[in-house]
Biopython code that builds the backbone (N, CA, C, O; Angstrom):
import numpy as np
from Bio.PDB.StructureBuilder import StructureBuilder

atoms = [
    (1, "UNK", "N", (-5.280, 14.903, -67.291)),
    (1, "UNK", "CA", (-4.232, 13.888, -67.157)),
    (1, "UNK", "C", (-2.935, 14.513, -68.025)),
    (1, "UNK", "O", (-2.850, 14.656, -69.245)),
    (2, "UNK", "N", (-1.761, 14.898, -66.774)),
    (2, "UNK", "CA", (-0.719, 15.663, -67.330)),
    (2, "UNK", "C", (0.075, 15.515, -68.737)),
    (2, "UNK", "O", (-0.120, 14.443, -69.310)),
    (3, "UNK", "N", (0.751, 16.234, -69.236)),
    (3, "UNK", "CA", (1.768, 15.490, -70.643)),
    (3, "UNK", "C", (2.544, 14.587, -69.665)),
    (3, "UNK", "O", (2.642, 14.739, -68.447)),
    (4, "UNK", "N", (3.118, 13.545, -70.492)),
    (4, "UNK", "CA", (3.932, 12.158, -70.604)),
    (4, "UNK", "C", (5.148, 11.845, -71.805)),
    (4, "UNK", "O", (5.115, 11.372, -72.941)),
    (5, "UNK", "N", (6.012, 12.268, -71.088)),
    (5, "UNK", "CA", (7.394, 11.967, -72.841)),
    (5, "UNK", "C", (8.094, 10.867, -72.381)),
    (5, "UNK", "O", (8.716, 10.724, -71.328)),
    (6, "UNK", "N", (7.953, 10.279, -73.097)),
    (6, "UNK", "CA", (9.241, 9.270, -73.268)),
    (6, "UNK", "C", (10.266, 8.770, -74.428)),
    (6, "UNK", "O", (10.077, 8.544, -75.623)),
    (7, "UNK", "N", (11.472, 8.683, -73.576)),
    (7, "UNK", "CA", (12.131, 8.815, -74.803)),
    (7, "UNK", "C", (12.972, 7.527, -75.034)),
    (7, "UNK", "O", (13.350, 6.773, -74.137)),
    (8, "UNK", "N", (13.227, 7.372, -76.452)),
    (8, "UNK", "CA", (13.504, 6.234, -77.407)),
    (8, "UNK", "C", (14.610, 6.536, -77.426)),
    (8, "UNK", "O", (14.929, 7.670, -77.784)),
    (9, "UNK", "N", (16.127, 5.008, -76.798)),
    (9, "UNK", "CA", (17.379, 5.443, -77.613)),
    (9, "UNK", "C", (17.398, 4.066, -77.801)),
    (9, "UNK", "O", (17.114, 3.146, -77.033)),
    (10, "UNK", "N", (17.910, 4.086, -79.339)),
    (10, "UNK", "CA", (18.148, 2.857, -79.771)),
    (10, "UNK", "C", (19.707, 2.515, -80.059)),
    (10, "UNK", "O", (20.347, 3.561, -80.167)),
    (11, "UNK", "N", (20.287, 1.668, -80.172)),
    (11, "UNK", "CA", (21.776, 1.515, -80.954)),
    (11, "UNK", "C", (21.885, 0.328, -81.369)),
    (11, "UNK", "O", (21.820, -0.661, -80.639)),
    (12, "UNK", "N", (22.045, 0.316, -82.478)),
    (12, "UNK", "CA", (21.726, -0.283, -84.124)),
    (12, "UNK", "C", (21.430, -0.298, -84.945)),
    (12, "UNK", "O", (21.697, -1.012, -85.911)),
    (13, "UNK", "N", (20.672, 0.633, -84.770)),
    (13, "UNK", "CA", (19.266, 0.840, -85.685)),
    (13, "UNK", "C", (19.991, 0.667, -87.332)),
    (13, "UNK", "O", (20.995, 1.172, -87.834)),
    (14, "UNK", "N", (19.434, 0.153, -87.614)),
    (14, "UNK", "CA", (19.855, 0.647, -89.389)),
    (14, "UNK", "C", (18.477, 1.523, -89.884)),
    (14, "UNK", "O", (17.330, 1.758, -89.505)),
    (15, "UNK", "N", (19.533, 1.878, -91.147)),
    (15, "UNK", "CA", (17.444, 3.630, -91.686)),
    (15, "UNK", "C", (16.228, 2.882, -91.477)),
    (15, "UNK", "O", (15.343, 3.207, -90.685)),
    (16, "UNK", "N", (16.223, 0.951, -92.895)),
    (16, "UNK", "CA", (15.706, 0.976, -92.905)),
    (16, "UNK", "C", (15.265, 0.453, -91.230)),
    (16, "UNK", "O", (14.353, -0.323, -91.515)),
    (17, "UNK", "N", (15.331, 0.431, -90.240)),
    (17, "UNK", "CA", (14.555, -0.320, -89.628)),
    (17, "UNK", "C", (14.084, 1.243, -88.766)),
    (17, "UNK", "O", (13.120, 1.127, -88.010)),
    (18, "UNK", "N", (14.674, 2.519, -88.862)),
    (18, "UNK", "CA", (14.391, 3.199, -88.232)),
    (18, "UNK", "C", (13.247, 3.946, -88.504)),
    (18, "UNK", "O", (12.632, 4.614, -87.673)),
    (19, "UNK", "N", (12.848, 3.762, -90.230)),
    (19, "UNK", "CA", (11.894, 4.301, -90.858)),
    (19, "UNK", "C", (11.296, 3.588, -90.012)),
    (19, "UNK", "O", (11.027, 4.018, -88.890)),
    (20, "UNK", "N", (10.990, 2.370, -90.418)),
    (20, "UNK", "CA", (9.674, 1.113, -89.795)),
    (20, "UNK", "C", (9.221, 2.581, -88.406)),
    (20, "UNK", "O", (8.330, 3.423, -88.294)),
    (21, "UNK", "N", (10.832, 2.035, -87.356)),
    (21, "UNK", "CA", (10.538, 2.038, -86.456)),
    (21, "UNK", "C", (9.249, 3.561, -86.575)),
    (21, "UNK", "O", (8.101, 3.323, -86.200)),
    (22, "UNK", "N", (9.596, 5.036, -87.110)),
    (22, "UNK", "CA", (9.418, 5.734, -86.994)),
    (22, "UNK", "C", (7.264, 5.701, -87.251)),
    (22, "UNK", "O", (6.340, 6.110, -86.548)),
    (23, "UNK", "N", (7.342, 4.881, -88.820)),
    (23, "UNK", "CA", (5.678, 4.701, -89.272)),
    (23, "UNK", "C", (5.627, 3.714, -88.243)),
    (23, "UNK", "O", (5.781, 4.607, -87.410)),
    (24, "UNK", "N", (5.572, 2.965, -87.729)),
    (24, "UNK", "CA", (4.856, 1.923, -86.633)),
    (24, "UNK", "C", (4.638, 3.360, -85.464)),
    (24, "UNK", "O", (3.426, 3.560, -85.394)),
    (25, "UNK", "N", (5.073, 3.933, -84.957)),
    (25, "UNK", "CA", (4.719, 4.110, -83.810)),
    (25, "UNK", "C", (3.586, 6.188, -84.507)),
    (25, "UNK", "O", (2.935, 7.029, -83.888)),
    (26, "UNK", "N", (3.926, 6.056, -85.709)),
    (26, "UNK", "CA", (2.281, 6.743, -86.358)),
    (26, "UNK", "C", (0.533, 6.231, -86.414)),
    (26, "UNK", "O", (-0.544, 6.726, -86.079)),
    (27, "UNK", "N", (1.117, 4.673, -87.186)),
    (27, "UNK", "CA", (0.417, 3.985, -86.836)),
    (27, "UNK", "C", (-0.464, 4.026, -85.443)),
    (27, "UNK", "O", (-1.681, 3.847, -85.493)),
    (28, "UNK", "N", (0.240, 4.279, -84.150)),
    (28, "UNK", "CA", (0.450, 3.837, -83.258)),
    (28, "UNK", "C", (-0.810, 5.174, -82.434)),
    (28, "UNK", "O", (-1.833, 5.088, -81.755)),
    (29, "UNK", "N", (-0.010, 6.251, -82.974)),
    (29, "UNK", "CA", (-0.105, 7.745, -82.450)),
    (29, "UNK", "C", (-2.178, 7.846, -83.523)),
    (29, "UNK", "O", (-3.252, 8.357, -83.207)),
    (30, "UNK", "N", (-1.788, 7.198, -84.513)),
    (30, "UNK", "CA", (-3.894, 7.011, -85.114)),
    (30, "UNK", "C", (-4.335, 6.316, -85.060)),
    (30, "UNK", "O", (-4.970, 5.925, -86.039)),
    (31, "UNK", "N", (-4.338, 5.770, -84.117)),
    (31, "UNK", "CA", (-5.124, 5.031, -83.400)),
    (31, "UNK", "C", (-4.817, 4.892, -82.451)),
    (31, "UNK", "O", (-5.011, 3.681, -82.342)),
    (32, "UNK", "N", (-4.447, 5.197, -81.566)),
    (32, "UNK", "CA", (-4.954, 5.959, -80.404)),
    (32, "UNK", "C", (-5.496, 7.412, -80.302)),
    (32, "UNK", "O", (-5.823, 7.765, -79.169)),
    (33, "UNK", "N", (-5.627, 8.216, -81.209)),
    (33, "UNK", "CA", (-6.502, 9.160, -81.618)),
    (33, "UNK", "C", (-8.241, 8.749, -81.221)),
    (33, "UNK", "O", (-8.720, 9.740, -80.670)),
    (34, "UNK", "N", (-8.911, 8.028, -81.292)),
    (34, "UNK", "CA", (-9.969, 7.399, -80.661)),
    (34, "UNK", "C", (-10.168, 7.403, -79.192)),
    (34, "UNK", "O", (-11.115, 7.226, -78.427)),
    (35, "UNK", "N", (-9.052, 7.642, -79.110)),
    (35, "UNK", "CA", (-9.894, 7.124, -77.354)),
    (35, "UNK", "C", (-8.889, 7.844, -77.103)),
    (35, "UNK", "O", (-8.059, 7.243, -76.422)),
    (36, "UNK", "N", (-8.446, 9.511, -77.528)),
    (36, "UNK", "CA", (-8.480, 11.066, -76.699)),
    (36, "UNK", "C", (-7.432, 10.897, -76.046)),
    (36, "UNK", "O", (-7.566, 11.117, -74.842)),
    (37, "UNK", "N", (-5.858, 10.410, -76.570)),
    (37, "UNK", "CA", (-4.806, 10.464, -76.730)),
    (37, "UNK", "C", (-4.157, 11.331, -77.352)),
    (37, "UNK", "O", (-5.060, 11.980, -77.880)),
    (38, "UNK", "N", (-3.242, 11.775, -77.644)),
    (38, "UNK", "CA", (-2.789, 12.955, -78.183)),
    (38, "UNK", "C", (-1.082, 11.997, -78.440)),
    (38, "UNK", "O", (-0.387, 11.598, -77.506)),
    (39, "UNK", "N", (-0.841, 11.869, -79.524)),
    (39, "UNK", "CA", (0.715, 11.297, -78.816)),
    (39, "UNK", "C", (2.019, 12.130, -80.506)),
    (39, "UNK", "O", (1.875, 11.918, -81.710)),
    (40, "UNK", "N", (2.871, 12.816, -79.955)),
    (40, "UNK", "CA", (3.217, 13.549, -81.086)),
    (40, "UNK", "C", (4.215, 12.780, -80.738)),
    (40, "UNK", "O", (4.434, 12.185, -79.683)),
    (41, "UNK", "N", (5.293, 12.897, -82.542)),
    (41, "UNK", "CA", (6.425, 12.316, -82.416)),
    (41, "UNK", "C", (7.448, 13.556, -82.648)),
    (41, "UNK", "O", (7.203, 14.735, -82.899)),
    (42, "UNK", "N", (8.273, 13.099, -82.533)),
    (42, "UNK", "CA", (9.570, 14.280, -82.512)),
    (42, "UNK", "C", (10.546, 13.551, -83.158)),
    (42, "UNK", "O", (10.089, 12.409, -83.201)),
    (43, "UNK", "N", (11.588, 13.559, -83.665)),
    (43, "UNK", "CA", (12.386, 12.382, -84.643)),
    (43, "UNK", "C", (13.101, 12.961, -85.158)),
    (43, "UNK", "O", (12.688, 14.120, -85.111)),
    (44, "UNK", "N", (14.272, 12.910, -85.834)),
    (44, "UNK", "CA", (15.138, 13.211, -86.703)),
    (44, "UNK", "C", (14.997, 12.804, -87.971)),
    (44, "UNK", "O", (15.526, 11.744, -88.305)),
    (45, "UNK", "N", (13.999, 13.844, -89.237)),
    (45, "UNK", "CA", (13.235, 13.356, -90.136)),
    (45, "UNK", "C", (11.946, 12.602, -89.749)),
    (45, "UNK", "O", (11.300, 12.301, -90.753)),
    (46, "UNK", "N", (11.611, 12.367, -89.062)),
    (46, "UNK", "CA", (10.038, 12.135, -89.219)),
    (46, "UNK", "C", (9.033, 12.123, -90.173)),
    (46, "UNK", "O", (8.501, 11.343, -90.964)),
    (47, "UNK", "N", (8.958, 13.502, -89.734)),
    (47, "UNK", "CA", (7.868, 14.997, -91.037)),
    (47, "UNK", "C", (8.371, 13.760, -92.222)),
    (47, "UNK", "O", (7.530, 12.921, -92.546)),
    (48, "UNK", "N", (9.424, 13.719, -92.683)),
    (48, "UNK", "CA", (9.768, 13.538, -94.221)),
    (48, "UNK", "C", (8.937, 11.349, -94.300)),
    (48, "UNK", "O", (8.329, 10.761, -95.194)),
    (49, "UNK", "N", (9.306, 10.985, -93.165)),
    (49, "UNK", "CA", (9.277, 9.486, -93.254)),
    (49, "UNK", "C", (7.878, 9.643, -93.094)),
    (49, "UNK", "O", (7.442, 10.023, -94.181)),
    (50, "UNK", "N", (7.096, 9.550, -92.386)),
    (50, "UNK", "CA", (6.420, 9.870, -92.765)),
    (50, "UNK", "C", (5.385, 10.433, -93.498)),
    (50, "UNK", "O", (4.329, 9.824, -93.672)),
    (51, "UNK", "N", (5.584, 11.494, -93.922)),
    (51, "UNK", "CA", (4.870, 11.962, -95.279)),
    (51, "UNK", "C", (5.394, 10.920, -96.821)),
    (51, "UNK", "O", (4.824, 11.239, -97.864)),
    (52, "UNK", "N", (6.202, 10.008, -96.884)),
    (52, "UNK", "CA", (6.487, 9.053, -97.341)),
    (52, "UNK", "C", (6.079, 7.364, -96.849)),
    (52, "UNK", "O", (6.422, 6.362, -97.477)),
    (53, "UNK", "N", (5.459, 7.378, -95.876)),
    (53, "UNK", "CA", (5.101, 6.193, -95.521)),
    (53, "UNK", "C", (3.388, 6.243, -95.974)),
    (53, "UNK", "O", (2.852, 5.193, -96.329)),
    (54, "UNK", "N", (2.718, 7.340, -95.936)),
    (54, "UNK", "CA", (1.258, 7.384, -96.051)),
    (54, "UNK", "C", (1.156, 7.540, -97.813)),
    (54, "UNK", "O", (0.259, 7.011, -98.468)),
    (55, "UNK", "N", (1.936, 8.126, -98.229)),
    (55, "UNK", "CA", (1.044, 7.834, -99.289)),
    (55, "UNK", "C", (0.428, 6.444, -100.279)),
    (55, "UNK", "O", (0.534, 5.262, -100.605)),
    (56, "UNK", "N", (-0.233, 7.658, -100.396)),
    (56, "UNK", "CA", (-0.584, 5.691, -101.957)),
    (56, "UNK", "C", (-0.224, 5.653, -103.545)),
    (56, "UNK", "O", (0.145, 6.352, -104.488)),
    (57, "UNK", "N", (-0.589, 4.355, -103.167)),
    (57, "UNK", "CA", (-0.258, 4.129, -105.066)),
    (57, "UNK", "C", (-0.530, 4.697, -105.859)),
    (57, "UNK", "O", (0.355, 4.682, -106.715)),
    (58, "UNK", "N", (-1.621, 5.464, -106.206)),
    (58, "UNK", "CA", (-1.981, 6.481, -106.965)),
    (58, "UNK", "C", (-0.642, 8.039, -106.698)),
    (58, "UNK", "O", (-0.225, 8.927, -107.441)),
    (59, "UNK", "N", (-0.382, 7.644, -105.218)),
    (59, "UNK", "CA", (0.354, 9.771, -104.729)),
    (59, "UNK", "C", (1.858, 9.580, -105.429)),
    (59, "UNK", "O", (2.784, 10.376, -105.281)),
    (60, "UNK", "N", (1.917, 8.095, -106.393)),
    (60, "UNK", "CA", (3.438, 7.211, -106.371)),
    (60, "UNK", "C", (3.404, 7.173, -107.621)),
    (60, "UNK", "O", (4.482, 6.819, -108.097)),
    (61, "UNK", "N", (2.742, 7.355, -108.238)),
    (61, "UNK", "CA", (2.610, 7.278, -109.507)),
    (61, "UNK", "C", (2.531, 8.385, -110.816)),
    (61, "UNK", "O", (2.877, 8.516, -111.990)),
    (62, "UNK", "N", (1.800, 9.085, -109.688)),
    (62, "UNK", "CA", (1.640, 10.875, -110.323)),
    (62, "UNK", "C", (3.044, 11.248, -110.359)),
    (62, "UNK", "O", (3.814, 11.385, -111.311)),
    (63, "UNK", "N", (3.166, 11.350, -109.394)),
    (63, "UNK", "CA", (5.030, 11.652, -108.974)),
    (63, "UNK", "C", (6.039, 10.358, -110.223)),
    (63, "UNK", "O", (7.084, 10.558, -110.843)),
    (64, "UNK", "N", (5.649, 9.807, -110.198)),
    (64, "UNK", "CA", (6.861, 8.792, -111.686)),
    (64, "UNK", "C", (6.447, 9.693, -112.728)),
    (64, "UNK", "O", (7.304, 9.754, -113.610)),
    (65, "UNK", "N", (5.160, 10.616, -113.004)),
    (65, "UNK", "CA", (4.637, 10.430, -114.346)),
    (65, "UNK", "C", (5.430, 12.658, -114.765)),
    (65, "UNK", "O", (5.687, 13.439, -115.681)),
    (66, "UNK", "N", (5.424, 12.521, -113.251)),
    (66, "UNK", "CA", (5.885, 14.419, -113.097)),
    (66, "UNK", "C", (7.195, 14.723, -113.340)),
    (66, "UNK", "O", (7.582, 15.890, -113.267)),
]
sb = StructureBuilder()
sb.init_structure("model")
sb.init_model(0)
sb.init_chain("A")
sb.init_seg("    ")
for serial, (resi, resn, name, xyz) in enumerate(atoms, 1):
    if name == "N":
        sb.init_residue(resn, " ", resi, " ")
    sb.init_atom(name, np.array(xyz, "f"), 0.0, 1.0, " ", f" {name:<3s}", serial, name[0])
structure = sb.get_structure()
């Protein structure tokens, strides 16, 4: 099957809501991989938000100690 593209346009979204939306899309993309679907997220600051949102409690503790 060919590549398909979906574009989301949001209005009135706060920065917290934006971060949550990006993280929810990331969770969805990870869960769909087991069905052979590859979803890539291209959004402003998405990589930074996803890296921050996927940190474990131990990762955060190590950063605080440094």
